[in-house]
C-alpha positions as CSV (number, residue, x, y, z in Angstrom):
1,M,2.4,-4.7,12.0
2,R,0.7,-7.6,13.5
3,I,-2.6,-9.3,12.5
4,G,-3.8,-11.1,15.6
5,A,-0.8,-12.9,17.0
6,Q,1.0,-13.2,13.7
7,Q,3.0,-10.8,11.6
8,P,2.2,-11.2,7.9
9,A,5.1,-12.0,5.5
10,L,5.5,-8.9,3.4
11,T,7.8,-8.3,0.5
12,V,10.2,-5.4,0.6
13,T,7.9,-3.6,-1.8
14,E,4.7,-4.3,0.2
15,R,6.5,-3.1,3.3
16,G,7.5,0.1,1.6
17,I,4.0,0.8,0.4
18,L,2.5,0.0,3.8
19,E,5.0,2.3,5.6
20,M,4.2,5.2,3.2
21,L,0.5,4.8,3.7
22,M,0.9,4.6,7.5
23,R,3.2,7.7,7.6
24,R,0.7,9.8,5.7
25,S,-2.5,8.4,7.3
26,P,-5.3,9.4,7.2
27,A,-4.5,11.4,4.0
28,A,-4.6,9.7,0.6
29,V,-1.3,9.0,-1.2
30,D,-1.2,9.4,-4.9
31,R,0.2,6.7,-7.2
32,R,3.2,8.8,-8.3
33,S,4.3,9.3,-4.7
34,I,4.0,5.6,-4.0
35,A,6.0,4.8,-7.2
36,L,8.7,7.4,-6.4
37,S,9.1,6.1,-2.8
38,V,9.1,2.3,-3.5
39,W,10.6,1.8,-7.0
40,E,14.0,3.0,-8.3
41,N,12.5,3.6,-11.8
42,E,9.0,4.9,-11.1
43,A,8.1,4.9,-14.8
44,D,8.0,1.1,-14.7
45,A,5.4,1.2,-11.8
46,L,3.3,4.1,-13.2
47,G,3.1,2.8,-16.7
48,S,1.6,-0.6,-15.8
49,N,-0.7,-2.2,-13.3
50,T,2.2,-2.9,-10.9
51,I,0.9,-0.8,-8.1
52,D,-2.6,-2.3,-8.5
53,V,-1.1,-5.8,-8.2
54,H,0.9,-5.0,-5.1
55,M,-2.1,-3.2,-3.5
56,A,-4.3,-6.3,-4.1
57,R,-1.7,-8.6,-2.5
58,L,-1.2,-6.3,0.4
59,R,-5.0,-6.0,0.9
60,A,-5.2,-9.8,1.0
61,K,-2.5,-10.0,3.6
62,L,-4.1,-7.4,5.8
63,A,-7.7,-8.7,5.4
64,A,-7.9,-10.1,8.9
65,G,-6.3,-7.1,10.5
66,R,-7.6,-3.9,12.0
67,V,-6.8,-1.7,9.0
68,R,-7.8,-1.7,5.4
69,I,-6.5,0.0,2.3
70,E,-9.0,2.1,0.4
71,S,-8.9,3.3,-3.2
72,V,-9.5,7.1,-3.4
73,R,-10.9,7.7,-6.8
74,A,-8.7,10.0,-9.0
75,V,-6.2,10.4,-6.1
76,G,-4.6,7.1,-5.0
77,Y,-4.8,5.1,-1.8
78,R,-5.2,5.5,2.0
79,I,-5.1,3.2,5.0
80,V,-8.0,3.4,7.5
81,A,-9.0,1.7,10.7
82,R,-11.8,-0.8,10.6
């Protein structure tokens, strides 16, 4: 994914989250599915704010792009076009 002429530097975890959101777009992806897909031990991600921190960093890196990540209350996250 490019933002303008540049490709943002994503970590392996951020790339995994972004790929999952893009594959399931426009549907919302629940936190458990994200954790199962991206982390080996999903309990670590679900039991803390790990997913929230990664989402905040990913949103910041995608801020200038044509997509944004939305929180879907009581469901999870989804990626939408601006």
